[in-house]
C-alpha positions as CSV (number, residue, x, y, z in Angstrom):
1,M,2.9,29.3,-13.3
2,S,5.5,29.7,-16.0
3,T,8.2,28.3,-13.7
4,A,6.1,25.1,-13.1
5,L,5.5,24.8,-16.9
6,D,9.2,25.2,-17.6
7,T,10.0,22.5,-15.1
8,R,7.5,20.1,-16.7
9,R,9.1,20.8,-20.1
10,R,12.6,20.1,-18.8
11,V,11.4,16.8,-17.2
12,A,9.7,15.8,-20.4
13,A,12.8,16.6,-22.4
14,A,15.2,14.7,-20.0
15,P,16.4,11.3,-21.3
16,A,14.6,8.4,-19.8
17,A,16.4,6.0,-17.5
18,P,17.4,2.8,-19.2
19,A,14.8,0.1,-18.8
20,A,15.7,-2.8,-16.5
21,P,15.8,-6.2,-18.2
22,G,12.4,-7.9,-18.3
23,G,13.4,-10.9,-16.3
24,L,15.1,-9.0,-13.5
25,L,12.1,-9.0,-11.1
26,P,11.2,-12.7,-11.5
27,V,14.8,-13.7,-10.7
28,V,15.4,-11.6,-7.6
29,L,11.9,-12.1,-6.3
30,T,12.2,-15.9,-6.6
31,A,15.2,-15.6,-4.2
32,T,13.2,-13.4,-1.9
33,F,10.3,-15.9,-1.9
34,M,12.5,-18.9,-1.1
35,T,14.1,-17.0,1.9
36,A,10.8,-15.9,3.3
37,L,9.3,-19.4,2.8
38,D,12.2,-21.2,4.5
39,T,11.9,-18.8,7.5
40,F,8.4,-19.9,8.3
41,V,7.9,-23.4,6.6
42,V,10.1,-25.1,9.2
43,N,7.5,-24.4,11.9
44,V,5.2,-26.9,10.2
45,A,8.0,-29.5,9.6
46,V,9.2,-29.6,13.2
47,P,6.9,-32.4,14.5
48,S,7.8,-34.6,11.5
49,V,11.5,-33.9,11.9
50,Q,11.4,-34.9,15.6
51,A,9.7,-38.2,14.7
52,D,11.9,-39.0,11.7
53,L,15.4,-38.0,13.1
54,G,14.8,-38.5,16.8
55,A,15.7,-34.9,17.5
56,G,15.3,-33.5,21.0
57,P,13.9,-30.1,22.0
58,A,17.3,-28.3,22.0
59,V,18.2,-29.6,18.5
60,V,14.8,-28.7,17.1
61,Q,15.2,-25.2,18.5
62,W,18.5,-24.9,16.6
63,V,16.8,-26.1,13.4
64,M,14.7,-23.0,13.6
65,A,17.2,-20.7,15.3
66,G,20.3,-21.6,13.2
67,F,18.8,-20.1,10.0
68,G,17.7,-16.9,11.6
69,L,21.0,-16.3,13.5
70,A,23.2,-16.9,10.5
71,L,21.0,-14.7,8.3
72,A,21.0,-11.8,10.8
73,V,24.7,-11.7,11.4
74,G,25.7,-12.0,7.7
75,L,23.6,-9.3,6.2
76,V,25.6,-6.1,6.7
77,T,28.8,-7.8,5.6
78,A,27.0,-9.2,2.5
79,G,25.9,-5.7,1.5
80,R,29.5,-4.6,1.5
81,L,30.6,-7.6,-0.5
82,G,28.0,-6.7,-3.2
83,D,29.3,-3.1,-3.3
84,R,32.8,-4.3,-3.7
85,Y,32.6,-7.4,-6.0
86,G,29.4,-6.8,-7.9
87,R,25.8,-7.3,-6.7
88,R,24.9,-9.8,-9.5
89,R,28.0,-11.9,-8.7
90,V,27.4,-12.0,-5.0
91,F,23.6,-12.7,-5.5
92,A,24.4,-15.6,-7.9
93,L,26.8,-17.0,-5.3
94,G,24.2,-16.8,-2.6
95,L,21.5,-18.3,-4.8
96,A,23.8,-21.3,-5.7
97,L,24.8,-21.9,-2.1
98,F,21.2,-21.6,-0.9
99,T,20.1,-24.2,-3.4
100,L,22.9,-26.5,-2.4
101,A,22.2,-26.0,1.3
102,S,18.5,-26.7,0.7
103,A,19.5,-30.1,-0.8
104,G,21.6,-30.6,2.4
105,C,18.5,-29.9,4.5
106,G,16.3,-32.2,2.5
107,L,18.8,-35.1,2.5
108,A,20.1,-34.7,6.1
109,P,20.5,-38.1,7.7
110,T,20.8,-36.8,11.2
111,A,19.4,-33.9,13.2
112,A,23.0,-32.4,13.6
113,T,23.4,-32.5,9.8
114,L,20.1,-30.7,9.4
115,V,21.2,-27.9,11.9
116,G,24.4,-27.4,9.9
117,A,22.6,-27.2,6.6
118,R,20.2,-24.7,8.1
119,V,23.0,-22.5,9.2
120,A,24.5,-22.7,5.7
121,Q,21.1,-21.8,4.3
122,G,21.0,-18.7,6.5
123,L,24.5,-17.5,5.4
124,A,23.5,-18.0,1.8
125,A,20.3,-16.1,2.3
126,A,22.3,-13.3,3.8
127,L,24.4,-13.1,0.6
128,M,21.2,-12.7,-1.4
129,G,19.1,-10.3,0.7
130,P,21.0,-7.0,0.5
131,Q,21.7,-7.6,-3.2
132,V,18.0,-7.8,-4.0
133,L,17.3,-4.5,-2.3
134,A,20.3,-2.8,-3.8
135,I,19.5,-4.1,-7.3
136,L,15.9,-2.8,-7.0
137,R,17.2,0.6,-5.8
138,T,19.7,1.0,-8.7
139,A,17.9,-0.7,-11.6
140,F,14.6,1.2,-11.3
141,E,13.6,4.8,-10.9
142,G,10.4,6.7,-10.1
143,A,7.1,4.9,-10.6
144,A,8.9,1.8,-11.8
145,Q,10.9,1.7,-8.6
146,A,7.7,2.0,-6.5
147,R,6.1,-0.9,-8.5
148,A,9.3,-3.0,-8.0
149,F,9.3,-2.5,-4.2
150,A,5.5,-3.3,-4.2
151,R,6.3,-6.6,-5.9
152,Y,9.1,-7.2,-3.4
153,G,6.7,-6.6,-0.5
154,L,4.0,-8.8,-2.1
155,T,6.6,-11.6,-2.4
156,M,7.8,-11.3,1.1
157,G,4.3,-11.4,2.4
158,I,3.2,-14.4,0.4
159,G,6.2,-16.3,1.6
160,A,5.5,-15.3,5.2
161,V,1.7,-15.6,5.3
162,F,1.4,-18.7,3.1
163,G,4.5,-20.5,4.3
164,Q,2.7,-22.5,6.9
165,L,-0.1,-23.4,4.4
166,I,2.5,-24.4,1.7
167,G,4.4,-26.5,4.2
168,G,1.2,-28.2,5.4
169,L,0.2,-29.0,1.9
170,L,3.6,-30.5,1.0
171,I,3.7,-32.7,4.1
172,R,0.1,-33.8,3.6
173,A,0.9,-34.6,-0.1
174,D,4.0,-36.6,0.9
175,L,5.5,-36.3,-2.6
176,F,7.6,-39.4,-3.5
177,G,7.4,-40.4,0.2
178,L,9.6,-37.5,1.1
179,G,7.4,-36.1,3.9
180,W,8.9,-33.0,5.6
181,R,12.0,-33.2,3.3
182,S,9.9,-31.9,0.4
183,C,9.7,-28.5,2.3
184,F,13.4,-28.0,1.5
185,L,13.9,-30.0,-1.7
186,I,11.2,-27.9,-3.4
187,N,13.9,-25.2,-3.5
188,L,16.1,-27.2,-5.9
189,P,14.2,-26.9,-9.2
190,I,13.2,-23.3,-8.3
191,G,16.7,-22.3,-7.4
192,L,18.3,-23.9,-10.4
193,A,15.9,-22.2,-12.8
194,A,16.6,-18.8,-11.2
195,L,20.3,-19.4,-11.3
196,A,20.2,-20.2,-15.0
197,A,18.6,-16.8,-15.7
198,V,20.9,-14.7,-13.6
199,R,23.5,-13.7,-16.2
200,R,20.8,-13.0,-18.8
201,C,18.4,-11.0,-16.6
202,L,20.5,-9.2,-14.0
203,P,22.7,-6.3,-14.9
204,E,25.9,-6.1,-12.9
205,S,26.3,-3.1,-10.5
206,R,28.7,-2.1,-7.8
207,A,29.8,0.9,-5.9
208,P,31.7,3.4,-8.2
209,Q,34.8,2.9,-6.1
210,R,35.7,-0.5,-4.7
211,P,35.1,-0.1,-1.0
212,G,37.3,-1.8,1.6
213,L,35.8,-4.6,3.7
214,D,36.5,-3.0,7.1
215,P,37.6,-6.3,8.8
216,V,37.3,-4.7,12.3
217,G,33.8,-3.5,11.6
218,V,32.9,-7.0,10.2
219,L,34.2,-8.7,13.4
220,L,32.5,-6.2,15.7
221,A,29.1,-6.4,13.9
222,T,29.2,-10.2,13.7
223,V,30.1,-10.7,17.4
224,A,27.6,-8.0,18.5
225,L,24.7,-9.4,16.5
226,T,25.5,-12.9,17.6
227,A,25.6,-11.8,21.2
228,L,22.2,-10.1,20.7
229,V,20.3,-12.6,18.7
230,L,21.6,-15.8,20.3
231,P,20.2,-15.2,23.8
232,L,17.0,-13.8,22.4
233,I,16.4,-17.0,20.5
234,Q,17.5,-19.4,23.2
235,G,16.6,-17.5,26.4
236,P,12.8,-17.9,26.5
237,S,13.0,-21.7,26.2
238,L,15.9,-22.0,28.7
239,G,14.5,-19.7,31.4
240,W,17.0,-16.9,30.8
241,P,20.1,-18.4,32.4
242,L,23.0,-16.1,33.4
243,W,24.9,-16.5,30.2
244,T,22.0,-15.0,28.2
245,V,22.0,-11.9,30.4
246,L,25.7,-11.5,30.0
247,C,25.5,-11.9,26.3
248,L,22.9,-9.1,26.0
249,A,25.1,-6.8,28.2
250,A,28.1,-7.6,26.0
251,A,26.0,-7.0,22.9
252,A,25.1,-3.5,24.1
253,V,28.8,-2.7,24.7
254,L,29.9,-4.2,21.3
255,L,27.2,-2.3,19.4
256,V,28.3,1.0,20.9
257,G,31.9,0.1,20.0
258,F,30.8,-0.7,16.5
259,A,29.0,2.6,16.1
260,V,32.1,4.6,17.3
261,H,34.3,2.6,15.0
262,Q,32.0,3.2,12.0
263,H,31.9,6.9,12.7
264,R,35.7,7.2,12.9
265,T,36.2,5.1,9.8
266,T,33.7,7.1,7.8
267,A,36.0,10.1,8.2
268,T,39.2,8.2,7.4
269,G,38.4,5.1,5.3
270,T,35.6,2.9,4.1
271,P,33.4,1.8,6.9
272,L,31.0,-1.2,6.8
273,V,28.1,1.1,7.4
274,D,28.7,4.6,6.2
275,T,27.4,6.9,9.0
276,R,26.7,9.6,6.4
277,L,23.6,7.5,5.7
278,F,22.1,8.7,8.9
279,R,22.3,12.3,8.1
280,G,19.2,11.9,6.0
281,R,16.0,11.9,8.0
282,A,14.4,9.4,5.6
283,F,17.0,6.7,6.2
284,A,17.3,7.1,9.9
285,T,13.6,7.3,10.6
286,G,12.9,4.6,8.0
287,L,15.2,2.2,9.9
288,L,13.2,2.9,13.1
289,A,10.0,2.3,11.3
290,Q,11.4,-1.0,9.9
291,L,12.3,-2.0,13.4
292,A,8.8,-1.2,14.8
293,F,7.1,-3.1,12.0
294,W,9.2,-6.2,12.2
295,L,9.1,-6.3,16.0
296,G,5.5,-7.1,15.6
297,Q,5.4,-9.1,12.4
298,A,7.4,-12.3,13.2
299,S,6.0,-12.4,16.7
300,F,2.4,-12.1,15.5
301,F,2.8,-15.1,13.2
302,L,4.3,-17.1,16.1
303,V,1.6,-16.4,18.6
304,L,-1.1,-17.0,16.0
305,A,0.4,-20.3,15.1
306,L,0.6,-21.3,18.8
307,H,-3.0,-20.2,19.4
308,L,-4.3,-22.1,16.5
309,Q,-2.4,-25.3,17.2
310,L,-2.1,-25.4,21.0
311,G,-5.1,-23.3,22.0
312,R,-7.6,-24.4,19.3
313,G,-6.2,-27.9,18.6
314,L,-5.7,-27.5,14.8
315,D,-3.1,-29.5,12.9
316,A,-0.5,-27.7,10.6
317,L,-2.7,-27.7,7.5
318,G,-5.8,-26.5,9.4
319,A,-3.8,-23.7,11.0
320,G,-2.4,-22.8,7.5
321,L,-5.9,-22.6,6.1
322,V,-6.8,-20.0,8.8
323,F,-3.7,-18.0,7.7
324,T,-5.4,-17.5,4.3
325,A,-7.6,-14.9,5.9
326,I,-4.5,-12.7,6.4
327,G,-3.3,-13.6,2.9
328,L,-6.6,-12.6,1.2
329,G,-6.4,-9.1,2.8
330,Y,-2.7,-8.9,2.0
331,L,-3.1,-9.8,-1.6
332,L,-5.9,-7.3,-2.0
333,T,-3.9,-4.2,-1.0
334,S,-0.3,-5.2,-1.8
335,N,-1.1,-5.4,-5.5
336,A,-2.4,-1.8,-5.4
337,T,0.3,-0.4,-3.0
338,H,2.3,1.4,-5.8
339,R,-0.9,3.1,-7.0
340,V,-1.8,4.2,-3.5
341,T,1.6,5.6,-2.8
342,A,1.5,7.5,-6.1
343,H,-1.6,9.4,-4.7
344,L,-0.9,9.6,-1.0
345,G,2.9,9.3,-0.7
346,E,4.7,6.6,1.2
347,P,4.4,8.1,4.7
348,R,0.6,8.5,4.5
349,T,0.3,5.0,2.9
350,I,2.2,3.5,5.8
351,T,0.0,5.5,8.3
352,V,-3.2,4.1,6.7
353,G,-1.7,0.6,6.8
354,G,-0.5,0.8,10.4
355,L,-3.9,2.0,11.5
356,L,-5.6,-0.9,9.7
357,M,-3.2,-3.3,11.3
358,A,-3.9,-1.8,14.8
359,A,-7.6,-2.1,14.2
360,G,-7.3,-5.7,13.0
361,L,-5.2,-6.7,16.0
362,G,-7.6,-5.0,18.3
363,L,-10.5,-6.9,16.8
364,L,-8.5,-10.1,17.2
365,A,-8.0,-9.3,20.9
366,L,-11.7,-8.8,21.4
367,T,-12.6,-11.9,19.5
368,A,-10.2,-14.0,21.4
369,Y,-12.0,-13.2,24.7
370,G,-15.5,-13.0,23.2
371,A,-15.5,-16.2,21.1
372,A,-13.0,-18.4,22.9
373,D,-15.3,-21.4,22.6
374,G,-16.7,-20.6,19.2
375,S,-15.6,-21.4,15.7
376,V,-12.0,-20.5,14.9
377,W,-13.3,-18.7,11.9
378,W,-14.5,-15.9,14.2
379,L,-10.9,-14.7,14.0
380,A,-11.1,-14.3,10.2
381,P,-12.5,-10.6,10.1
382,G,-9.6,-9.4,12.4
383,L,-7.1,-11.4,10.4
384,F,-8.4,-10.0,7.1
385,V,-8.2,-6.4,8.3
386,D,-4.7,-7.0,9.6
387,G,-3.7,-8.4,6.2
388,L,-5.1,-5.3,4.5
389,G,-2.9,-3.1,6.6
390,M,0.1,-5.3,6.1
391,G,-0.1,-5.1,2.4
392,L,0.0,-1.3,2.6
393,V,3.1,-1.2,4.9
394,I,5.7,-3.8,3.8
395,A,6.8,-2.3,0.5
396,P,6.6,1.5,1.4
397,V,8.4,1.0,4.8
398,T,11.3,-0.6,2.9
399,S,11.5,1.7,-0.1
400,V,11.2,4.9,2.0
401,A,14.4,4.1,3.9
402,L,16.3,3.5,0.6
403,A,14.8,6.1,-1.7
404,A,17.1,9.0,-0.9
405,V,20.3,6.8,-0.6
406,E,23.0,7.5,-3.1
407,P,23.6,4.5,-5.5
408,R,27.2,4.2,-4.2
409,L,25.9,3.5,-0.7
410,A,23.0,1.3,-1.8
411,G,24.6,-2.0,-0.8
412,A,25.5,-0.8,2.7
413,A,22.1,0.8,3.2
414,A,20.3,-2.4,2.0
415,G,22.4,-4.5,4.3
416,A,21.4,-2.3,7.2
417,V,17.7,-2.4,6.3
418,A,17.8,-6.2,5.9
419,T,19.6,-6.6,9.2
420,V,17.1,-4.5,11.1
421,Q,14.3,-6.7,9.6
422,Q,15.9,-9.9,11.0
423,V,17.0,-8.5,14.4
424,G,13.6,-6.8,14.8
425,G,11.9,-10.2,14.2
426,A,14.2,-11.9,16.8
427,V,13.7,-9.2,19.4
428,G,9.9,-9.2,18.8
429,I,9.6,-12.9,19.2
430,A,11.5,-12.8,22.5
431,L,9.5,-9.9,23.9
432,I,6.0,-11.1,22.8
433,G,7.1,-14.6,24.0
434,L,7.4,-13.2,27.5
435,V,3.8,-11.8,27.3
436,Y,2.4,-15.0,25.7
437,Y,4.0,-17.5,28.0
438,G,3.5,-15.3,31.1
439,A,-0.3,-15.3,30.7
440,G,-0.9,-19.0,31.4
441,D,-4.3,-19.4,29.9
442,P,-4.0,-19.9,26.0
443,T,-6.9,-17.5,25.3
444,A,-5.6,-14.8,27.6
445,A,-2.1,-15.3,26.2
446,F,-3.2,-14.7,22.7
447,G,-5.5,-11.8,23.6
448,R,-2.8,-9.9,25.6
449,S,-0.2,-10.6,22.9
450,V,-2.2,-9.1,20.0
451,A,-3.2,-6.2,22.2
452,V,0.5,-5.3,22.8
453,L,1.1,-5.7,19.0
454,A,-1.7,-3.3,18.3
455,V,0.0,-0.7,20.4
456,L,3.2,-1.4,18.5
457,E,1.5,-0.6,15.2
458,L,0.5,2.7,16.7
459,V,4.1,3.4,17.5
460,L,4.9,2.7,13.8
461,V,2.3,5.3,12.9
462,G,3.9,7.8,15.2
463,L,7.3,7.2,13.7
464,V,6.0,7.8,10.2
465,R,5.1,11.3,11.2
466,L,8.8,12.0,11.3
467,L,9.4,10.9,7.7
468,P,9.8,13.6,5.0
469,R,6.7,13.9,2.8
470,R,7.4,12.7,-0.8
471,S,5.3,11.2,-3.5
């Protein structure tokens, strides 16, 4: 009893951590929102792009794939750049380039120019992503850090869930006659406003010692992730030609080579991903939990959009309105996630969220078969429950992987987490795409897909059991 009382007295007497600048969260979360929005809003713009620029199916595929591929392969390297040159500096560079690339997308005269601008957007987003996570990890402590990650999760979810609705509204409004171009040009005033506030609102932080860039590790990671993500993006639409299989085999070899190189470099130099990160159960298991969650997340949005537009015949705006059922559930729980984790701890919060998502997806599978010819709004209860669970998972599953990481390794850890998010999304789309397109009938395709995704959420719950318990 006295020992506990002494501990509380020592904690109370300890100096408080310096407060983060008041404008920090709005600035970094603005960048997070723009990245999430531009990942999903392009799905709505594709039909208009095809009509306006005369783009064929392959080019349209690259309009969507170029962004994700560039983002995935640049994240780990970008985390190291922030550790070395300063996270605020690299974040500001990424934000400026993202805003410039958005202008390139919105003003693109040809489909090829649009593809190039989308690749530039992805590389710029890669510069920002790890810096956001590292800044949140180093600028906040304790309950303030939990609230910051809750706001991060809320922002990501709003961009993802409402991206299709926002795009549909922008295209329907046809601001200044811009049509689909407004989906990209809307980033200009937002990005410039955030950029103007960077120096005032973001403290500079970097690793205590300037780490090397590990050029061999950068090369291996870039080539390996390209070899992995490229065939996963292109393979389903091309019927999995031989080169996609060879790429995946090469990716496996290169990833093993990357892991061996990082392990050796950890002992002798400055690796791109310090393998000492994986000695902690929280980080290693947190990465696996991230992978399980994002395997299902991006693929669910894809099959839902396909079901609503191809299976139910809705236009982009109508489909976006149905997405609001997820958004309502998500907003309800994500705003309270930091309070829930304060009582339950992150692992139990993720468990509750994962079970809710599994229940919502299971309900969607039953509804797809039972009300195939009824109103599309019969899907709303399942979508709402799935959104409730999603709001409880996104922030804790990110923060739990970073919570025990030393500040000097924050950039490398954040880059690894962000990379797993993107690669998990690409792999999930490919795998669930096989289930969806292999079913034939649109109703059966959607029902089978969400049933598989429900099982995946149960896998997430199982992985959470391996996380250390902490409040």
